[in-house]
RODO-2510 file (C-alpha; in nm, 4 decimals, decimal comma):
residues 424
     n   res          X          Y          Z
     1     m     0,0000     0,0000     0,0000
     2     d     0,1326     0,3437    -0,0912
     3     e     0,2401     0,5558     0,2037
     4     l    -0,0054     0,8327     0,2912
     5     m     0,1621     1,1752     0,3263
     6     i    -0,1298     1,4200     0,3497
     7     k    -0,4863     1,3536     0,4627
     8     v    -0,7417     1,6363     0,4639
     9     e    -1,0655     1,5228     0,6258
    10     n    -1,3866     1,7302     0,6098
    11     v    -1,1978     2,0571     0,6648
    12     t    -1,3840     2,3863     0,7022
    13     k    -1,2559     2,7395     0,7521
    14     e    -1,4955     3,0162     0,8532
    15     y    -1,4219     3,3887     0,8838
    16     r    -1,6287     3,6639     1,0422
    17     l    -1,6470     3,9515     0,7961
    18     g    -1,5537     4,2915     0,9308
    19     a    -1,3654     4,1453     1,2272
    20     i    -1,0087     4,2733     1,2523
    21     g    -0,7737     4,0985     1,4923
    22     g    -0,4045     4,1294     1,5612
    23     t    -0,4243     4,4034     1,8289
    24     t    -0,2599     4,3801     2,1701
    25     l    -0,4228     4,2308     2,4776
    26     r    -0,4270     4,5791     2,6334
    27     d    -0,6202     4,7190     2,3344
    28     e    -0,8693     4,4338     2,3466
    29     l    -0,9335     4,4857     2,7165
    30     q    -0,9832     4,8612     2,6660
    31     r    -1,2213     4,7933     2,3782
    32     w    -1,4161     4,5358     2,5823
    33     r    -1,4459     4,7735     2,8805
    34     a    -1,5643     5,0655     2,6614
    35     k    -1,8207     4,8440     2,4900
    36     r    -1,9683     4,7369     2,8247
    37     k    -2,0047     5,1006     2,9284
    38     h    -2,1512     5,1954     2,5862
    39     q    -1,8576     5,4258     2,5209
    40     e    -1,6597     5,4915     2,2008
    41     d    -1,3735     5,2594     2,1173
    42     p    -1,0654     5,4255     2,2782
    43     t    -0,8249     5,2443     2,0432
    44     l    -0,9584     5,4055     1,7239
    45     k    -0,7895     5,7000     1,5567
    46     i    -0,9770     6,0278     1,5060
    47     g    -1,2357     5,9888     1,2321
    48     q    -1,1920     5,6112     1,2171
    49     t    -1,4935     5,3853     1,2619
    50     r    -1,5143     5,0202     1,3562
    51     v    -1,7732     4,7977     1,1999
    52     d    -1,8519     4,4700     1,3752
    53     s    -2,0366     4,2193     1,1667
    54     d    -2,1963     3,8872     1,2390
    55     e    -2,1814     3,7915     0,8714
    56     r    -1,9865     3,4719     0,8174
    57     f    -1,7862     3,3571     0,5178
    58     m    -1,6968     2,9925     0,4530
    59     a    -1,3585     3,0003     0,2809
    60     l    -1,3515     2,6190     0,2849
    61     n    -1,6516     2,3942     0,3310
    62     g    -1,6079     2,0204     0,3872
    63     v    -1,2914     1,9603     0,1820
    64     s    -1,1481     1,6062     0,1916
    65     f    -0,8694     1,4401    -0,0079
    66     e    -0,5538     1,2309     0,0323
    67     v    -0,2056     1,2597    -0,1195
    68     k     0,0333     0,9648    -0,1282
    69     k     0,4108     0,9554    -0,1299
    70     g     0,5683     1,0641    -0,4583
    71     e     0,2527     1,2262    -0,5979
    72     a     0,2488     1,5729    -0,7535
    73     v    -0,1030     1,7090    -0,7069
    74     g    -0,2276     2,0333    -0,8612
    75     i    -0,4905     2,2543    -0,6997
    76     i    -0,6791     2,4822    -0,9377
    77     g    -0,9808     2,7107    -0,9171
    78     h    -1,0749     3,0716    -0,9725
    79     n    -0,9752     3,3561    -0,7397
    80     g    -1,1572     3,3177    -0,4081
    81     a    -1,2080     2,9426    -0,4506
    82     g    -1,0077     2,8686    -0,1330
    83     k    -0,6767     2,7447    -0,2774
    84     s    -0,4415     2,9632    -0,0728
    85     t    -0,6534     2,9168     0,2409
    86     l    -0,6208     2,5396     0,2015
    87     l    -0,2414     2,5615     0,1721
    88     k    -0,2219     2,7838     0,4809
    89     l    -0,4169     2,5253     0,6773
    90     i    -0,1968     2,2395     0,5557
    91     t     0,1211     2,4310     0,6469
    92     r    -0,0323     2,5173     0,9885
    93     i    -0,0087     2,8933     0,9345
    94     t    -0,3692     2,9086     1,0486
    95     a    -0,6016     2,6523     1,2065
    96     p    -0,9148     2,5031     1,0514
    97     t    -1,2564     2,5821     1,1985
    98     g    -1,3486     2,2162     1,1676
    99     g    -1,2082     1,8883     1,0377
   100     d    -0,8633     1,7331     1,0593
   101     i    -0,5372     1,7534     0,8645
   102     y    -0,2718     1,4833     0,8978
   103     l     0,0862     1,5289     0,7726
   104     n     0,3449     1,2523     0,7517
   105     g     0,6763     1,4337     0,7226
   106     r     0,8457     1,7720     0,7240
   107     v     0,6947     2,0465     0,5079
   108     a     0,8804     2,3035     0,2945
   109     s     0,6482     2,5716     0,1578
   110     m     0,6466     2,8796    -0,0636
   111     l     0,3100     3,0497    -0,0261
   112     e     0,4189     3,4011    -0,1213
   113     v     0,7361     3,5849    -0,2134
   114     g     0,9803     3,5750     0,0766
   115     t     0,7885     3,3321     0,2976
   116     g     1,0133     3,2355     0,5897
   117     f     1,2812     3,4923     0,5054
   118     h     1,4029     3,7667     0,7385
   119     g     1,4728     4,0852     0,5459
   120     e     1,7701     4,1929     0,7585
   121     l     1,9520     3,8620     0,7128
   122     t     2,1628     3,7804     0,4083
   123     g     2,0669     3,5135     0,1582
   124     r     2,3181     3,2728     0,3129
   125     e     2,1899     3,3379     0,6655
   126     n     1,8315     3,2797     0,5520
   127     i     1,9333     2,9421     0,4099
   128     y     2,0624     2,8448     0,7541
   129     l     1,7463     2,9841     0,9152
   130     n     1,5147     2,7830     0,6892
   131     g     1,7201     2,4676     0,7374
   132     a     1,7102     2,5085     1,1144
   133     i     1,3303     2,5508     1,1054
   134     l     1,3114     2,2150     0,9213
   135     g     1,5250     2,0575     1,1950
   136     m     1,8463     2,0211     0,9952
   137     s     2,1902     2,0521     1,1526
   138     k     2,4476     2,3095     1,0369
   139     k     2,6561     2,0262     0,8914
   140     e     2,3610     1,9048     0,6797
   141     i     2,2917     2,2584     0,5536
   142     d     2,6602     2,3143     0,4719
   143     a     2,6548     2,0005     0,2570
   144     k     2,3708     2,1436     0,0454
   145     m     2,4804     2,5084     0,0442
   146     e     2,6643     2,5049    -0,2906
   147     k     2,3758     2,3330    -0,4734
   148     i     2,1267     2,5849    -0,3314
   149     i     2,3370     2,8866    -0,4334
   150     e     2,4101     2,7456    -0,7791
   151     f     2,0447     2,6702    -0,8542
   152     s     1,9226     3,0089    -0,7241
   153     e     2,1352     3,2107    -0,9715
   154     v     2,1965     3,4801    -0,7058
   155     r     2,5541     3,3855    -0,6091
   156     q     2,6757     3,7452    -0,6524
   157     f     2,4250     3,8669    -0,3928
   158     i     2,4173     3,5697    -0,1529
   159     d     2,5830     3,7732     0,1259
   160     t     2,3553     4,0759     0,0734
   161     p     2,0514     4,1313     0,3023
   162     v     1,7467     3,9906     0,1198
   163     k     1,5491     4,3119     0,1808
   164     r     1,7533     4,4513    -0,1097
   165     y     1,6554     4,1650    -0,3434
   166     s     1,4082     4,2118    -0,6270
   167     s     1,0936     3,9977    -0,6157
   168     g     1,2440     3,7712    -0,8815
   169     m     1,5646     3,7183    -0,6812
   170     y     1,3546     3,6476    -0,3721
   171     v     1,1636     3,3756    -0,5561
   172     k     1,4765     3,2199    -0,7016
   173     l     1,6453     3,1853    -0,3647
   174     a     1,3275     3,0827    -0,1804
   175     f     1,2494     2,8095    -0,4336
   176     s     1,6059     2,6839    -0,4297
   177     v     1,5976     2,6590    -0,0491
   178     a     1,2618     2,4773    -0,0501
   179     a     1,3735     2,2387    -0,3252
   180     h     1,7082     2,1357    -0,1778
   181     l     1,6556     2,1191     0,1981
   182     d     1,5382     1,7891     0,3458
   183     s     1,1588     1,7850     0,3504
   184     e     0,9192     1,5074     0,2575
   185     i     0,6398     1,7432     0,1472
   186     m     0,6814     2,0488    -0,0782
   187     i     0,3957     2,3001    -0,1039
   188     m     0,3999     2,5758    -0,3671
   189     d     0,1515     2,8573    -0,4279
   190     e     0,1643     3,0575    -0,7509
   191     v     0,4880     3,2370    -0,6680
   192     l     0,6818     3,1183    -0,9729
   193     a     0,4876     3,3666    -1,1867
   194     v     0,7218     3,6358    -1,0508
   195     g     1,0327     3,4708    -1,1937
   196     d     1,1496     3,4844    -1,5545
   197     m     1,0382     3,2202    -1,8052
   198     a     1,3696     3,0325    -1,8125
   199     f     1,3722     3,0011    -1,4333
   200     q     1,0066     2,8899    -1,4269
   201     n     1,0892     2,6049    -1,6652
   202     k     1,3930     2,5194    -1,4546
   203     c     1,1722     2,5047    -1,1423
   204     i     0,9133     2,2819    -1,3121
   205     r     1,1879     2,0368    -1,4122
   206     k     1,3254     2,0413    -1,0588
   207     m     0,9834     1,9779    -0,9019
   208     r     0,9243     1,6894    -1,1436
   209     e     1,2628     1,5500    -1,0413
   210     i     1,1687     1,5904    -0,6729
   211     a     0,8388     1,4072    -0,7233
   212     d     1,0130     1,1254    -0,9117
   213     s     1,2552     1,0890    -0,6184
   214     g     0,9643     0,9996    -0,3878
   215     k     0,8817     1,3358    -0,2340
   216     t     0,5292     1,4774    -0,2342
   217     i     0,4256     1,8039    -0,4021
   218     l     0,1150     2,0218    -0,3735
   219     y     0,1113     2,2908    -0,6403
   220     v    -0,1336     2,5798    -0,6914
   221     s    -0,1310     2,7629    -1,0241
   222     h    -0,3500     2,9422    -1,2789
   223     n    -0,1071     2,8375    -1,5524
   224     m    -0,2520     2,5190    -1,6986
   225     n     0,0665     2,4411    -1,8905
   226     t     0,2705     2,4111    -1,5707
   227     i    -0,0069     2,2012    -1,4137
   228     r     0,0133     1,9650    -1,7131
   229     q     0,3930     1,9444    -1,7005
   230     l     0,4182     1,8765    -1,3288
   231     c     0,1072     1,7128    -1,1859
   232     d    -0,0064     1,3500    -1,1831
   233     r    -0,3612     1,4423    -1,0830
   234     c    -0,5562     1,7547    -0,9969
   235     i    -0,8101     1,8975    -0,7515
   236     v    -1,0607     2,1672    -0,8517
   237     l    -1,2037     2,4035    -0,5892
   238     e    -1,5069     2,6251    -0,6345
   239     k    -1,6375     2,8607    -0,3641
   240     g    -1,4658     2,6633    -0,0900
   241     k    -1,5825     2,3213    -0,2040
   242     l    -1,3968     2,0413    -0,3775
   243     i    -1,5912     1,9795    -0,6997
   244     f    -1,3496     1,7480    -0,8830
   245     e    -1,0521     1,5228    -0,8100
   246     g    -0,8806     1,3116    -1,0722
   247     d    -0,7170     1,3254    -1,4159
   248     v    -0,5350     1,6505    -1,4993
   249     e    -0,7012     1,7086    -1,8378
   250     a    -1,0466     1,6370    -1,6971
   251     a    -0,9788     1,8761    -1,4081
   252     i    -0,8687     2,1533    -1,6447
   253     s    -1,1862     2,1024    -1,8473
   254     v    -1,3992     2,1355    -1,5302
   255     y    -1,2054     2,4480    -1,4293
   256     m    -1,2502     2,6150    -1,7666
   257     k    -1,6224     2,5400    -1,7757
   258     q    -1,6677     2,7408    -1,4549
   259     d    -1,6501     3,0545    -1,6756
   260     g    -2,0104     3,0304    -1,7914
   261     i    -1,9227     2,8440    -2,1095
   262     r    -2,2924     2,7929    -2,1959
   263     s    -2,3711     3,1634    -2,2064
   264     t    -2,4734     3,3278    -2,5367
   265     k    -2,4896     3,6871    -2,4079
   266     f    -2,1905     3,8829    -2,2804
   267     d    -2,2168     4,2252    -2,1142
   268     y    -1,8995     4,4372    -2,1147
   269     s    -2,0203     4,7143    -1,8811
   270     g    -1,8376     4,5721    -1,5793
   271     i    -1,5052     4,4990    -1,7532
   272     a    -1,2197     4,7351    -1,6617
   273     r    -1,0476     4,9240    -1,9452
   274     s    -0,7051     5,0804    -1,9812
   275     p    -0,6952     5,4610    -1,9277
   276     y    -0,4869     5,4858    -2,2476
   277     e    -0,7752     5,3715    -2,4683
   278     s    -0,9884     5,6523    -2,6134
   279     r    -1,3029     5,4402    -2,6497
   280     k    -1,4212     5,6529    -2,9408
   281     l    -1,5995     5,3355    -3,0414
   282     q    -1,6864     5,1462    -2,7245
   283     l    -1,7610     4,7738    -2,7158
   284     m    -2,0858     4,7208    -2,5206
   285     g    -2,1553     4,3496    -2,5477
   286     l    -2,1858     4,0419    -2,7658
   287     t    -2,4697     3,8043    -2,8556
   288     i    -2,4278     3,4647    -3,0208
   289     v    -2,7150     3,4241    -3,2685
   290     n    -2,6749     3,0836    -3,4351
   291     r    -2,6618     2,8678    -3,1208
   292     e    -2,8631     2,8192    -2,8020
   293     d    -2,5271     2,7785    -2,6281
   294     n    -2,1725     2,8423    -2,7409
   295     v    -2,0626     2,4846    -2,7909
   296     l    -1,9817     2,4194    -3,1568
   297     q    -1,8955     2,1079    -3,3506
   298     e    -1,5703     2,0993    -3,5446
   299     g    -1,5903     2,3086    -3,8595
   300     e    -1,9062     2,4949    -3,7570
   301     k    -1,9082     2,8743    -3,7972
   302     l    -1,9653     3,0952    -3,4938
   303     e    -2,2150     3,3707    -3,5747
   304     f    -2,2481     3,6631    -3,3340
   305     i    -2,3416     4,0312    -3,3083
   306     l    -2,0948     4,2718    -3,1503
   307     h    -2,2734     4,5727    -2,9958
   308     c    -2,0911     4,9098    -3,0084
   309     r    -2,1484     5,2743    -2,9194
   310     c    -1,9818     5,5830    -3,0687
   311     n    -1,8547     5,8238    -2,8027
   312     a    -1,7140     6,0549    -3,0721
   313     n    -1,7217     6,0931    -3,4479
   314     c    -1,4822     5,8340    -3,5819
   315     k    -1,3532     5,6993    -3,9108
   316     q    -1,2227     5,3611    -4,0170
   317     i    -1,2325     5,1860    -3,6810
   318     g    -1,1204     4,8268    -3,7270
   319     f    -1,1950     4,5160    -3,5211
   320     r    -0,9857     4,2176    -3,4284
   321     f    -1,0336     3,9104    -3,2102
   322     e    -0,7430     3,7410    -3,0364
   323     l    -0,8122     3,3741    -2,9612
   324     f    -0,6622     3,1994    -2,6586
   325     s    -0,6766     2,8322    -2,5697
   326     g    -0,8071     2,7132    -2,2349
   327     d    -0,4549     2,7016    -2,0900
   328     g    -0,3943     3,0691    -2,1732
   329     m    -0,1795     3,0266    -2,4859
   330     i    -0,2588     3,2525    -2,7800
   331     v    -0,3841     3,0567    -3,0806
   332     g    -0,4132     3,3351    -3,3358
   333     t    -0,5777     3,6625    -3,4354
   334     m    -0,8716     3,7352    -3,6666
   335     f    -0,9347     4,0757    -3,8285
   336     s    -1,2671     4,2040    -3,9580
   337     d    -1,2811     4,2665    -4,3317
   338     q    -1,4691     4,5978    -4,2841
   339     t    -1,4311     4,9106    -4,0693
   340     i    -1,6868     5,1437    -3,9100
   341     n    -1,7337     5,5142    -3,9771
   342     g    -1,9483     5,6279    -3,6849
   343     n    -2,1246     5,9371    -3,5562
   344     y    -2,1314     6,0574    -3,1957
   345     g    -2,4025     5,8935    -2,9819
   346     k    -2,5008     5,6305    -3,2399
   347     l    -2,5267     5,2575    -3,1642
   348     y    -2,3950     4,9992    -3,4088
   349     d    -2,4234     4,6207    -3,4374
   350     l    -2,1468     4,4303    -3,6121
   351     h    -2,2975     4,1037    -3,7419
   352     t    -2,0057     3,8636    -3,7826
   353     k    -1,9382     3,5058    -3,8873
   354     m    -1,6161     3,3493    -3,7624
   355     s    -1,4733     3,0278    -3,9033
   356     t    -1,3564     2,7614    -3,6573
   357     c    -1,2707     2,4966    -3,9182
   358     n    -0,9028     2,4695    -3,8181
   359     l    -0,9511     2,4713    -3,4405
   360     a    -0,8995     2,1508    -3,2450
   361     p    -1,1590     2,0406    -2,9872
   362     g    -1,1257     2,2402    -2,6661
   363     i    -1,2278     2,5554    -2,4820
   364     y    -1,1306     2,8971    -2,6200
   365     k    -1,1423     3,2567    -2,5001
   366     a    -1,1700     3,5583    -2,7296
   367     v    -1,0363     3,9069    -2,6543
   368     a    -1,2064     4,1809    -2,8613
   369     l    -1,0257     4,4967    -2,9699
   370     t    -1,1107     4,8045    -3,1753
   371     y    -0,8327     5,0140    -3,3266
   372     e    -0,7516     5,2981    -3,5643
   373     y    -0,4391     5,3914    -3,7569
   374     d    -0,2099     5,6870    -3,6899
   375     k    -0,0309     5,8863    -3,9636
   376     l     0,2525     5,6329    -3,9722
   377     g     0,0163     5,3410    -4,0242
   378     n     0,0497     5,2015    -3,6699
   379     q    -0,2526     5,0487    -3,4969
   380     i    -0,3707     5,2580    -3,2005
   381     g    -0,5991     5,0863    -2,9510
   382     v    -0,9481     5,2355    -2,9144
   383     d    -1,1118     4,9778    -2,6850
   384     r    -1,0239     4,6326    -2,5506
   385     v    -1,2413     4,3747    -2,3723
   386     d    -1,0980     4,0683    -2,1976
   387     p    -1,2732     3,8294    -2,2087
   388     a    -1,5149     3,9122    -2,4895
   389     m    -1,6595     3,5601    -2,5021
   390     n    -1,5873     3,1940    -2,4351
   391     f    -1,6760     2,9042    -2,6594
   392     e    -1,6070     2,5335    -2,6882
   393     i    -1,5292     2,3178    -2,9895
   394     v    -1,6359     1,9534    -2,9611
   395     e    -1,5623     1,6595    -3,1890
   396     k    -1,7985     1,6286    -3,4826
   397     m    -2,0270     1,3300    -3,4504
   398     n    -1,9932     1,0478    -3,7052
   399     a    -1,7040     1,2153    -3,8837
   400     s    -1,4049     1,0254    -4,0199
   401     l    -1,1511     1,2828    -3,9071
   402     k    -0,7812     1,2084    -3,8813
   403     w    -0,6976     1,4660    -3,6124
   404     l    -0,8893     1,3923    -3,2955
   405     s    -0,6139     1,4279    -3,0356
   406     k    -0,5959     1,7608    -2,8505
   407     y    -0,2334     1,6795    -2,7681
   408     w    -0,1395     1,7509    -3,1307
   409     g    -0,2033     2,1225    -3,0914
   410     h    -0,4853     2,3754    -3,1101
   411     v    -0,4676     2,4463    -3,4835
   412     h    -0,5122     2,1866    -3,7565
   413     f    -0,3390     2,2238    -4,0915
   414     n    -0,4376     2,0914    -4,4308
   415     d    -0,2662     1,7741    -4,5425
   416     m     0,0850     1,8092    -4,6797
   417     e     0,1049     1,7633    -5,0545
   418     v     0,3070     1,4581    -5,1508
   419     v     0,4539     1,5256    -5,4925
   420     e     0,5966     1,1799    -5,5512
   421     i     0,6821     0,8528    -5,3781
   422     r     0,9537     0,6520    -5,5464
   423     e     1,1796     0,3664    -5,4576
   424     r     1,5517     0,4397    -5,4289
***
């Protein structure tokens, strides 16, 4: 039987909204005494108010799962799903409201940039500090010191206080420490996004190597490519609940479908825009007109109406759609074959048909942009909406297609032309 390293059993975490802790015992006693006498809070600054609320928020609600030795398990979900809260409970930074968490081994964690580092200490001193926290002797840390420094790529600054490090240098050293010191369980939140691309790939390879050596990894990320590269299986959280546990590709599909994939109407009024965009022609929304949902079979055209409003007189405003795959990689860009000449205050509908014939099965996101040209012929952004819509391509039923595997890429090409086959 495989050795059990982590067991999370019916764990809940509840917060009281509006409650602010972290004050001293003296402040709490003064506040309690004033409240009993119906007096103002003596600990508040002038003009400050304190709002006590009985409203409760369940950050985690009945989460249960197990992780065995040598597994690399991904945890995915949208912002606010409870991913970081779960990791804080597992690393004992905070305690659960209910349920139990069992750990079988020492834990090395990176939950945010600089976790476990003291800003006044040098990089070298922080390595010793982290090793000591894990229960390692100075001799054991000395034996690993060179490997840690070499992997971190900050040798030139290893004897500089880490408060002077950039966020990228912080991450490099912190990951190197967590990866090389003796711990049976390694827990990583999405801190690698701070580092450069080459170092991210280096870290993924190292974590895969760690997992293959028999250590256990929990990894949180919004980057589906890194989840695919590293993880053996995946957990999906939604609003504090575990909604899926299993195969990585199936988990990613569940995660992507949380974005309202069945919707045919998209309202852009609540989407933030860049202050550098003039919005002479403002994108207001989008309606899919040829489907009751936005799930298309391979080769089917997507027909939609893009709703716009002119905030100024404008000429030759163009449109383009940038398509992204479900894992966030750009697939390509489509341009409209016509432009709009609009008058102030007028509403316009752009009725569009978009071909999907070369897209592989999967979930896609579209980013809509309007633009105009300056005197030098450069495109100048007028408005940008992200996301403009989501849609899914599914395999065509009863079709004798040669390219069914999503692992072959997002775009399908026509067959190569074979000019001649001859025997030599």
